[in-house]
ZAMARGU-4260 file (C-alpha; in steps of 0.2 Angstrom, whole numbers, plus 5000, padded with zeros to 4 digits):
<rodrens>
0) 4998/4917/5003 | 5010/4917/5017 | 5007/4934/5025 | 4988/4936/5024 | 4981/4946/5010
5) 4990/4952/4995 | 4999/4968/5000 | 4988/4983/4996 | 5001/4995/4990 | 5005/5006/4976
10) 5019/4997/4967 | 5034/5009/4966 | 5047/5009/4952 | 5063/5012/4961 | 5074/5005/4947
15) 5070/5002/4929 | 5064/4984/4925 | 5074/4977/4911 | 5064/4965/4900 | 5071/4958/4884
20) 5084/4971/4884 | 5072/4986/4886 | 5073/4997/4901 | 5055/5002/4907 | 5052/5016/4919
25) 5034/5019/4924 | 5030/5037/4926 | 5014/5046/4929 | 5005/5059/4918 | 5004/5077/4923
30) 4988/5087/4922 | 4984/5105/4926 | 4974/5111/4941 | 4961/5124/4940 | 4958/5138/4952
35) 4943/5142/4963 | 4941/5141/4982 | 4930/5133/4994 | 4920/5118/4989 | 4902/5111/4987
40) 4893/5096/4995 | 4880/5086/4987 | 4867/5099/4992 | 4877/5114/4985 | 4881/5121/5002
45) 4899/5127/5005 | 4910/5116/5015 | 4926/5123/5023 | 4942/5114/5020 | 4956/5123/5030
50) 4970/5128/5020 | 4988/5122/5022 | 4999/5134/5032 | 5016/5141/5028 | 5017/5149/5046
55) 5009/5138/5060 | 4995/5144/5070 | 4997/5147/5089 | 4996/5130/5097 | 5000/5120/5082
60) 5014/5111/5092 | 5003/5109/5108 | 5004/5090/5113 | 4988/5080/5116 | 4994/5078/5134
65) 5009/5087/5143 | 5020/5071/5144 | 5022/5071/5125 | 5028/5089/5124 | 5047/5084/5121
70) 5041/5075/5105 | 5030/5089/5099 | 5043/5102/5102 | 5055/5094/5089 | 5062/5104/5075
75) 5067/5094/5059 | 5085/5096/5054 | 5086/5093/5035 | 5102/5086/5027 | 5105/5083/5008
80) 5102/5065/5003 | 5104/5064/4984 | 5093/5076/4976 | 5081/5077/4991 | 5082/5081/5009
85) 5081/5069/5024 | 5078/5070/5042 | 5072/5060/5057 | 5060/5062/5072 | 5060/5054/5088
90) 5043/5046/5095 | 5039/5035/5110 | 5039/5017/5107 | 5024/5016/5118 | 5013/5032/5119
95) 5006/5026/5136 | 5024/5027/5142 | 5032/5043/5134 | 5046/5043/5147 | 5051/5025/5141
100) 5060/5018/5126 | 5060/5029/5110 | 5062/5025/5091 | 5066/5035/5076 | 5055/5039/5060
105) 5064/5042/5044 | 5058/5057/5034 | 5062/5063/5016 | 5056/5079/5008 | 5056/5085/4990
110) 5055/5104/4991 | 5041/5113/4981 | 5048/5117/4964 | 5041/5135/4965 | 5046/5141/4982
115) 5037/5158/4981 | 5021/5149/4978 | 5023/5135/4991 | 5007/5132/5002 | 5013/5119/5014
120) 5019/5101/5016 | 5010/5086/5008 | 5013/5071/5018 | 5012/5055/5007 | 5010/5036/5011
125) 5010/5022/4998 | 5002/5008/5008 | 5008/4991/5011 | 5007/4991/5026 | 5025/4992/5027
130) 5030/5001/5011 | 5043/5015/5014 | 5036/5032/5012 | 5053/5039/5009 | 5055/5029/4993
135) 5037/5035/4988 | 5041/5053/4991 | 5058/5051/4982 | 5049/5046/4966 | 5037/5061/4967
140) 5042/5068/4950 | 5034/5052/4942 | 5019/5050/4954 | 5012/5067/4957 | 5006/5080/4945
145) 5015/5096/4941 | 5003/5107/4951 | 5006/5098/4967 | 5025/5097/4964 | 5026/5116/4961
150) 5015/5121/4977 | 5019/5108/4990 | 5034/5100/4999 | 5031/5082/4996 | 5035/5073/5012
155) 5037/5054/5014 | 5040/5045/5030 | 5044/5027/5034 | 5030/5021/5047 | 5037/5014/5063
160) 5045/4997/5060 | 5048/5000/5042 | 5062/5005/5030 | 5074/5017/5037 | 5064/5020/5053
165) 5068/5009/5067 | 5064/4992/5058 | 5056/4976/5062 | 5066/4960/5057 | 5059/4942/5056
170) 5071/4931/5046 | 5087/4932/5035 | 5086/4937/5017 | 5090/4919/5012 | 5076/4912/5023
175) 5064/4926/5016 | 5068/4920/4998 | 5063/4902/5003 | 5048/4908/5012 | 5042/4918/4997
180) 5046/4905/4984 | 5036/4891/4992 | 5019/4885/4985 | 5005/4897/4991 | 4992/4884/4989
185) 4998/4867/4996 | 4994/4852/4985 | 4995/4838/4999 | 4997/4836/5017 | 5016/4836/5016
190) 5016/4853/5008 | 5002/4859/5020 | 5013/4854/5035 | 5028/4863/5028 | 5018/4878/5025
195) 5012/4878/5043 | 5029/4875/5050 | 5036/4889/5039 | 5023/4901/5044 | 5025/4898/5063
200) 5044/4900/5061 | 5042/4916/5052 | 5030/4924/5064 | 5041/4918/5079 | 5056/4926/5071
205) 5047/4943/5070 | 5045/4943/5089 | 5062/4935/5093 | 5072/4947/5081 | 5062/4963/5084
210) 5058/4962/5103 | 5046/4974/5110 | 5045/4985/5094 | 5035/4971/5086 | 5021/4974/5098
215) 5021/4993/5094 | 5019/4995/5075 | 5000/4996/5074 | 4991/5007/5063 | 4985/5017/5078
220) 5003/5021/5084 | 5008/5025/5066 | 4994/5038/5065 | 5000/5045/5081 | 5017/5047/5074
225) 5010/5057/5059 | 5004/5070/5071 | 5021/5072/5079 | 5027/5074/5061 | 5014/5087/5057
230) 5020/5097/5072 | 5038/5095/5067 | 5034/5101/5050 | 5026/5117/5057 | 5009/5113/5050
235) 4993/5118/5059 | 4984/5104/5050 | 4989/5088/5041 | 4988/5089/5022 | 4989/5071/5016
240) 4989/5059/5002 | 4987/5040/5006 | 4986/5026/4994 | 4979/5009/4997 | 4983/5004/5015
245) 4988/5022/5017 | 4969/5026/5017 | 4967/5016/5033 | 4981/5025/5040 | 4974/5042/5035
250) 4956/5038/5041 | 4963/5032/5058 | 4972/5049/5059 | 4956/5058/5055 | 4948/5049/5069
255) 4961/5052/5082 | 4965/5070/5077 | 4949/5077/5068 | 4954/5095/5074 | 4972/5093/5066
260) 4965/5085/5050 | 4966/5096/5034 | 4964/5091/5016 | 4965/5072/5016 | 4965/5061/5000
265) 4962/5043/5002 | 4965/5034/4986 | 4962/5015/4983 | 4952/5014/4999 | 4951/5000/5012
270) 4934/4995/5020 | 4938/4997/5039 | 4923/4986/5044 | 4929/4970/5036 | 4937/4955/5045
275) 4953/4948/5038 | 4943/4934/5029 | 4931/4947/5021 | 4946/4957/5016 | 4954/4941/5008
280) 4938/4937/4999 | 4936/4954/4992 | 4954/4954/4986 | 4952/4937/4978 | 4937/4944/4968
285) 4947/4959/4963 | 4961/4950/4957 | 4950/4938/4947 | 4942/4953/4939 | 4959/4960/4935
290) 4967/4944/4928 | 4951/4941/4917 | 4953/4959/4910 | 4971/4956/4907 | 4969/4940/4898
295) 4954/4947/4887 | 4966/4962/4882 | 4980/4950/4878 | 4969/4939/4867 | 4962/4954/4858
300) 4979/4961/4854 | 4984/4945/4845 | 4999/4933/4847 | 4994/4931/4865 | 5005/4917/4873
305) 4990/4911/4883 | 4979/4906/4869 | 4964/4912/4859 | 4951/4914/4872 | 4949/4920/4890
310) 4945/4904/4897 | 4959/4895/4888 | 4971/4908/4894 | 4965/4907/4913 | 4967/4888/4912
315) 4985/4890/4904 | 4990/4901/4919 | 4984/4888/4931 | 4992/4874/4922 | 5008/4884/4921
320) 5009/4887/4940 | 5006/4868/4942 | 5021/4865/4930 | 5032/4877/4940 | 5027/4869/4956
325) 5033/4852/4949 | 5048/4859/4941 | 5055/4876/4944 | 5062/4886/4929 | 5080/4892/4927
330) 5081/4911/4930 | 5099/4916/4928 | 5108/4911/4944 | 5092/4908/4953 | 5076/4898/4950
335) 5058/4903/4947 | 5048/4893/4960 | 5029/4893/4961 | 5028/4906/4974 | 5038/4918/4964
340) 5028/4914/4948 | 5012/4918/4957 | 5018/4935/4964 | 5026/4939/4946 | 5009/4936/4938
345) 4999/4947/4951 | 5011/4961/4952 | 5008/4969/4935 | 4989/4968/4938 | 4991/4983/4949
350) 4993/4995/4934 | 4986/4992/4916 | 5002/5000/4910 | 5012/4985/4917 | 5002/4972/4907
355) 5014/4971/4892 | 5028/4966/4905 | 5017/4952/4910 | 5014/4946/4892 | 5033/4947/4889
360) 5037/4938/4905 | 5024/4924/4902 | 5030/4921/4884 | 5048/4919/4890 | 5043/4907/4904
365) 5033/4896/4892 | 5050/4895/4882 | 5059/4890/4898 | 5066/4906/4904 | 5059/4911/4921
370) 5070/4926/4924 | 5058/4940/4918 | 5044/4933/4929 | 5056/4932/4943 | 5061/4950/4940
375) 5042/4955/4942 | 5041/4945/4958 | 5056/4953/4965 | 5050/4971/4961 | 5034/4966/4970
380) 5044/4961/4986 | 5057/4976/4984 | 5071/4963/4981 | 5086/4969/4971 | 5100/4958/4963
385) 5109/4957/4979 | 5095/4956/4992 | 5080/4965/4999 | 5080/4984/4997 | 5069/4986/5012
390) 5059/4976/5025 | 5042/4978/5018 | 5040/4959/5016 | 5042/4957/5034 | 5034/4973/5041
395) 5017/4969/5031 | 5016/4953/5041 | 5019/4961/5058 | 5008/4976/5056 | 4993/4965/5048
400) 4994/4953/5062 | 4995/4966/5076 | 4980/4975/5068 | 4970/4958/5067 | 4979/4942/5073
405) 4965/4931/5067 | 4972/4915/5059 | 4963/4899/5052 | 4970/4882/5057 | 4977/4874/5041
410) 4966/4859/5044 | 4951/4870/5042 | 4957/4879/5026 | 4951/4866/5014 | 4934/4869/5020
415) 4936/4887/5015 | 4942/4885/4997 | 4925/4883/4989 | 4919/4900/4995 | 4935/4908/4988
420) 4935/4899/4972 | 4917/4904/4969 | 4923/4922/4968 | 4940/4918/4960 | 4941/4902/4950
425) 4959/4907/4946 | 4967/4912/4962 | 4954/4907/4975 | 4964/4893/4983 | 4979/4904/4986
430) 4969/4917/4995 | 4960/4904/5005 | 4977/4898/5011 | 4982/4916/5015 | 4970/4915/5030
435) 4984/4905/5039 | 4995/4921/5038 | 4995/4924/5057 | 4998/4907/5063 | 5010/4906/5078
440) 5010/4925/5080 | 5019/4930/5097 | 5016/4948/5096 | 5001/4958/5104 | 4995/4975/5102
445) 4994/4986/5117 | 4982/4999/5110 | 4964/4997/5105 | 4958/5000/5087 | 4945/5013/5087
450) 4929/5013/5077 | 4932/5026/5064 | 4920/5039/5057 | 4931/5054/5058 | 4917/5065/5065
455) 4923/5083/5066 | 4936/5082/5053 | 4934/5093/5037 | 4928/5085/5020 | 4939/5070/5016
460) 4941/5065/4997 | 4939/5046/4995 | 4944/5038/4978 | 4939/5021/4971 | 4942/5013/4954
465) 4929/5002/4947 | 4941/4987/4942 | 4954/4989/4956 | 4961/4972/4960 | 4969/4975/4977
470) 4956/4987/4985 | 4939/4983/4976 | 4928/4998/4972 | 4915/4992/4985 | 4928/4996/4998
475) 4929/5014/4993 | 4910/5015/4993 | 4910/5008/5011 | 4924/5019/5018 | 4915/5034/5011
480) 4899/5029/5020 | 4909/5025/5036 | 4918/5042/5037 | 4905/5056/5041 | 4914/5070/5031
485) 4919/5060/5016 | 4915/5062/4998 | 4917/5048/4985 | 4926/5051/4968 | 4925/5036/4956
490) 4937/5032/4942 | 4930/5020/4929 | 4945/5010/4924 | 4958/4996/4928 | 4972/4995/4940
495) 4975/5000/4958 | 4971/5018/4964 | 4964/5032/4954 | 4976/5047/4954 | 4989/5049/4941
500) 4982/5033/4932 | 4979/5042/4915 | 4962/5050/4920 | 4964/5069/4918 | 4947/5071/4927
505) 4952/5063/4943 | 4969/5071/4943 | 4961/5089/4941 | 4949/5085/4955 | 4963/5079/4967
510) 4974/5094/4963 | 4960/5107/4965 | 4955/5099/4982 | 4973/5099/4989 | 4978/5116/4982
515) 4962/5126/4983 | 4951/5116/4994 | 4938/5113/4981 | 4927/5098/4986 | 4919/5089/4972
520) 4901/5084/4973 | 4899/5067/4982 | 4897/5053/4969 | 4907/5062/4955 | 4912/5049/4942
525) 4927/5051/4930
</rodrens>
């Protein structure tokens, strides 16, 4: 892949996908939350989880150091934006220089549906890195259960450098189209050279187009912005739901601000101890598990366009990608090229409910129509009919390469392929080439990434799904071990993340934790 690992993000449905004339809107199930207060650890002892606040405690807006007082003294001024409310906060570009340049963070709020029962703000982040949290919050009605919608203001923010906040930029939309469409696993030296040139040009463009901002979009700095947002919201402690990469952001916040941490849910967890290579290997294995589960289901349902067995279906997919590489398919007024075909295949693997979309798209592609598969690829990249809806496809590269600038020279990647194909015969080569994602990076983080154990924070709820393709279950186990106050909740199932994934047991536990502070027993399985 061109930008390191596959984006670890909850796929948002911001528009209906139209496939074969059928409009498909993906919405979540709702479940009730029960009462009770306090929580219990594995040994049965009570564990305190501070409650959200409707009136901030004294000192809630005290800055970590006096020079940051102008930022912590901010009050949000809300204005209507559609059916929601929008605002902005100002933060320093560089927290080491609070008197220097500033940037803006976009914020969107969906007010609690039962105002008289409101218990605070729930700040949410969908991951990415680079996915806009304002979009995530705007879809709250389909992504969060009724108990949370009734009791909390759902607040999303676009992390620095993303979305409607002061954004990073790397290339034009036309250049980004070409970049994403290229072969993610070069077949020969000519394609390998073209990949290296494109990757270096992309990363050079991020520095050239974004200036100093591109040096200041680390996870650590975004976590510091979250504390400014907490203060502006009038919350004594942060109540937070982070999905996918959002778990890294939330864990980092808990490390930096344990005394300001409240009820934190980290769903689809990231193992913070892994190198970029180890993360790529883990995702390769995760997507192999997911594609095999999908093909098995497709075959079992009958009339599967991939054939009559799992192995035959996987081979058909590989052959199909080779065919598209050699001859792109017509897709309306565009073409389906091999990079788009790959992303179109992996996008529906994030959620079992999307699998039928992949089956329809593959059936159409095998008949020579690449448009449905291109639609799935576009949805994955937040691309609309007239261009990109946000800068997430650029921001992910800048943030990832600031947090870990490691890159493997293209000449050395063929030697990596065997290890990746061992864990993923279907996609391993693509993930191996993703190790070149930070080639030619000209940005450099100015802050150190801390070791994270969140010591001193209240109990943190970490969720892992057993067959999660993007954040493998082992990562959730690892994060729960790394965070001193964490408890692990397991969902046995397919797809990325566990809350609102059709498992009422998980939903009830999450809602009880956020609303009442009920901490499940560590190791609970649903």
